[in-house]
Kinemage of the C-alpha trace (Angstrom):
@kinemage 1
@onewidth
@group {chain A} dominant
@subgroup {mainchain}
@vectorlist {calphas} color= white
{ca lys a 1} P 10.898 -81.963 31.630
{ca leu a 2} L 13.224 -79.435 30.084
{ca pro a 3} L 14.136 -76.360 32.166
{ca ala a 4} L 12.022 -74.075 29.952
{ca glu a 5} L 8.993 -76.326 30.492
{ca leu a 6} L 9.581 -76.354 34.241
{ca ile a 7} L 9.953 -72.578 34.334
{ca ala a 8} L 6.657 -72.173 32.499
{ca glu a 9} L 4.974 -74.660 34.860
{ca tyr a 10} L 6.339 -72.968 37.994
{ca ile a 11} L 5.100 -69.582 36.747
{ca asn a 12} L 1.747 -70.604 35.226
{ca val a 13} L 0.641 -73.489 37.461
{ca tyr a 14} L 2.277 -72.615 40.758
{ca gly a 15} L 2.255 -68.823 40.508
{ca leu a 16} L 5.953 -68.352 41.193
{ca pro a 17} L 7.857 -65.281 40.038
{ca ala a 18} L 9.963 -65.892 36.928
{ca tyr a 19} L 13.157 -65.194 38.912
{ca asp a 20} L 12.375 -67.960 41.478
{ca ala a 21} L 11.460 -70.367 38.690
{ca arg a 22} L 14.735 -69.715 36.857
{ca ile a 23} L 16.933 -70.100 39.956
{ca ile a 24} L 15.250 -73.369 40.952
{ca thr a 25} L 15.557 -74.862 37.471
{ca asp a 26} L 19.230 -73.871 37.147
{ca asp a 27} L 20.066 -77.073 39.046
{ca lys a 28} L 18.344 -80.271 37.909
{ca glu a 29} L 18.601 -81.957 41.330
{ca leu a 30} L 17.271 -78.860 43.063
{ca ala a 31} L 14.283 -78.801 40.666
{ca glu a 32} L 13.664 -82.499 41.416
{ca tyr a 33} L 13.747 -81.844 45.184
{ca phe a 34} L 11.433 -78.844 44.680
{ca asn a 35} L 8.977 -80.969 42.640
{ca glu a 36} L 8.826 -83.502 45.515
{ca leu a 37} L 8.208 -80.613 47.913
{ca leu a 38} L 5.403 -79.254 45.725
{ca ala a 39} L 3.709 -82.656 45.976
{ca gln a 40} L 3.713 -82.274 49.811
{ca thr a 41} L 2.441 -78.692 50.229
{ca lys a 42} L -0.033 -76.336 48.645
{ca asn a 43} L 1.920 -73.251 49.804
{ca tyr a 44} L 4.038 -73.070 46.640
{ca lys a 45} L 5.499 -69.602 47.313
{ca ala a 46} L 6.611 -70.636 50.794
{ca ala a 47} L 8.179 -73.791 49.279
{ca ala a 48} L 10.140 -71.631 46.836
{ca asn a 49} L 11.132 -69.217 49.606
{ca trp a 50} L 12.473 -72.083 51.748
{ca ile a 51} L 14.412 -73.578 48.833
{ca leu a 52} L 15.885 -70.214 47.802
{ca gly a 53} L 16.465 -68.997 51.359
{ca pro a 54} L 17.316 -71.283 54.276
{ca val a 55} L 17.935 -74.452 52.236
{ca lys a 56} L 20.320 -72.806 49.712
{ca ser a 57} L 22.056 -70.907 52.525
{ca phe a 58} L 22.582 -74.103 54.477
{ca leu a 59} L 23.938 -75.910 51.420
{ca asn a 60} L 26.304 -73.041 50.619
{ca glu a 61} L 27.558 -72.786 54.218
{ca gln a 62} L 28.154 -76.511 54.383
{ca gly a 63} L 29.603 -76.766 50.852
{ca leu a 64} L 26.908 -79.301 49.945
{ca glu a 65} L 24.786 -80.016 46.896
{ca ile a 66} L 21.014 -80.635 47.208
{ca gly a 67} L 21.726 -84.354 46.676
{ca asp a 68} L 23.572 -84.290 50.011
{ca phe a 69} L 20.715 -82.552 51.820
{ca lys a 70} L 19.253 -84.978 54.343
{ca val a 71} L 16.031 -83.137 55.220
{ca ser a 72} L 13.273 -84.824 53.218
{ca pro a 73} L 10.764 -82.797 51.216
{ca ala a 74} L 8.030 -84.225 53.506
{ca lys a 75} L 9.813 -82.859 56.613
{ca leu a 76} L 10.289 -79.458 54.983
{ca ala a 77} L 6.584 -79.461 54.020
{ca ala a 78} L 5.725 -80.258 57.640
{ca leu a 79} L 7.744 -77.213 58.716
{ca ile a 80} L 5.884 -75.037 56.202
{ca ala a 81} L 2.617 -76.427 57.592
{ca leu a 82} L 3.624 -75.398 61.148
{ca ile a 83} L 3.916 -71.818 59.931
{ca asp a 84} L 0.753 -71.994 57.850
{ca asp a 85} L -1.151 -73.345 60.881
{ca gly a 86} L 0.059 -70.467 63.062
{ca lys a 87} L 2.011 -72.750 65.378
{ca thr a 88} L 5.248 -70.855 64.702
{ca asn a 89} L 6.504 -68.096 62.437
{ca phe a 90} L 9.082 -68.056 59.674
{ca ser a 91} L 11.727 -66.376 61.810
{ca val a 92} L 11.569 -69.005 64.579
{ca ala a 93} L 11.224 -71.826 62.048
{ca ser a 94} L 14.241 -70.750 59.998
{ca thr a 95} L 16.587 -69.808 62.840
{ca arg a 96} L 15.645 -72.300 65.566
{ca ile a 97} L 13.767 -75.310 64.146
{ca phe a 98} L 15.378 -75.726 60.719
{ca pro a 99} L 18.981 -75.934 62.058
{ca val a 100} L 17.943 -78.773 64.409
{ca met a 101} L 16.203 -80.493 61.492
{ca thr a 102} L 19.451 -80.499 59.519
{ca glu a 103} L 21.199 -82.285 62.407
{ca his a 104} L 18.368 -84.630 63.397
{ca thr a 105} L 16.803 -85.482 60.062
{ca asp a 106} L 14.612 -88.201 61.559
{ca lys a 107} L 12.769 -85.780 63.874
{ca glu a 108} L 9.472 -84.135 62.952
{ca pro a 109} L 9.478 -80.322 62.992
{ca leu a 110} L 6.529 -80.297 65.437
{ca lys a 111} L 8.459 -82.511 67.877
{ca ile a 112} L 11.480 -80.204 67.643
{ca ala a 113} L 9.308 -77.142 68.242
{ca glu a 114} L 7.700 -78.815 71.266
{ca glu a 115} L 11.054 -79.900 72.725
{ca leu a 116} L 12.489 -76.394 72.313
{ca asp a 117} L 9.266 -74.839 73.627
{ca leu a 118} L 8.825 -72.775 70.451
{ca leu a 119} L 5.158 -73.213 69.662
{ca gln a 120} L 3.172 -69.999 69.450
{ca ser a 121} L 0.195 -69.417 71.675
{ca ser a 122} L -3.178 -68.525 70.242
{ca asp a 123} L -4.692 -68.401 73.714
{ca glu a 124} L -6.747 -65.217 73.446
{ca gly a 125} L -7.292 -65.056 77.225
{ca leu a 126} L -3.562 -65.094 77.934
{ca ile a 127} L -2.796 -62.605 75.152
{ca lys a 128} L -5.564 -60.216 76.361
{ca glu a 129} L -4.114 -60.431 79.902
{ca leu a 130} L -0.673 -59.505 78.559
{ca ile a 131} L -2.192 -56.674 76.533
{ca gly a 132} L -3.787 -55.345 79.706
{ca gln a 133} L -0.422 -55.452 81.515
{ca thr a 134} L 1.310 -53.732 78.621
{ca leu a 135} L -1.207 -50.941 78.189
{ca ser a 136} L -1.349 -50.205 81.923
{ca lys a 137} L 2.449 -49.849 81.828
{ca tyr a 138} L 2.268 -47.150 79.110
{ca pro a 139} L -0.761 -44.896 79.848
{ca asp a 140} L 0.930 -41.903 78.196
{ca lys a 141} L 1.637 -43.899 75.012
{ca val a 142} L -1.984 -45.167 74.978
{ca ala a 143} L -3.167 -41.555 75.115
{ca glu a 144} L -0.785 -40.663 72.256
{ca tyr a 145} L -2.114 -43.615 70.215
{ca lys a 146} L -5.685 -42.495 70.769
{ca gly a 147} L -4.586 -39.024 69.753
{ca gly a 148} L -3.599 -40.326 66.310
{ca lys a 149} L -0.098 -41.744 66.776
{ca thr a 150} L -1.063 -45.160 65.398
{ca gly a 151} L 2.610 -46.000 64.811
{ca leu a 152} L 2.761 -46.854 68.526
{ca leu a 153} L 0.880 -50.078 67.783
{ca gly a 154} L 4.237 -51.759 67.141
{ca leu a 155} L 5.501 -50.758 70.596
{ca phe a 156} L 2.495 -52.362 72.271
{ca val a 157} L 2.670 -55.524 70.159
{ca gly a 158} L 6.410 -55.769 70.800
{ca glu a 159} L 5.896 -55.486 74.541
{ca val a 160} L 3.214 -58.211 74.510
{ca met a 161} L 5.573 -60.408 72.496
{ca lys a 162} L 8.318 -59.817 75.076
{ca leu a 163} L 6.008 -60.673 77.976
{ca ser a 164} L 4.969 -63.849 76.201
{ca lys a 165} L 8.643 -64.666 75.523
{ca gly a 166} L 7.864 -64.626 71.799
{ca lys a 167} L 5.095 -67.195 72.107
{ca ala a 168} L 2.060 -65.046 71.390
{ca asp a 169} L 0.843 -65.378 67.797
{ca pro a 170} L 1.972 -62.016 66.331
{ca lys a 171} L -1.001 -61.659 63.923
{ca leu a 172} L -3.517 -62.406 66.637
{ca thr a 173} L -1.683 -60.130 69.097
{ca asn a 174} L -1.702 -57.279 66.557
{ca lys a 175} L -5.446 -57.737 65.977
{ca leu a 176} L -6.258 -57.936 69.710
{ca val a 177} L -4.138 -54.917 70.654
{ca arg a 178} L -5.818 -52.839 67.923
{ca glu a 179} L -9.285 -54.019 69.042
{ca his a 180} L -8.515 -53.241 72.683
{ca leu a 181} L -7.207 -49.739 71.909
{ca asp a 182} L -10.072 -48.896 69.542
{ca ala a 183} L -12.728 -50.166 71.964
{ca asn a 184} L -11.639 -48.215 75.036
């Protein structure tokens, strides 16, 4: 397909912003890699974000072209799936898992995350226990929150994340902290 056709397809079929579509189609090999990635994931925006963010940064830092990139579209799609499934978040995936993937291209992202002990916990019991510990540590802040200072939610969530060593699922933690504070 011609670049103009690809741009139209990326915008109309995959819902990408025009800017993303243009940048991806600027390089024929990059567009081909991206098309292979689109065949492996339904999270098209995340696919574009990975290509335009961590992948392009890695290529630029290493002085490589996409043709030299050894992480397969299937492995990158598997990394996107880890985030979509709530097993990790973008920050951990891009800064901790992705760099290992570029060195050990045969390894699955899930295996890397397990080996580095980076999988998030969705264990509500554990998260609720950590919430209890956090809120008992800050009774004055809990009172301020209940008095209308809802901006303190971030403090509580941050403390729970620290206690869990970054393993608690942030979305679930946020929801459970809010529920706990609003219930009591």
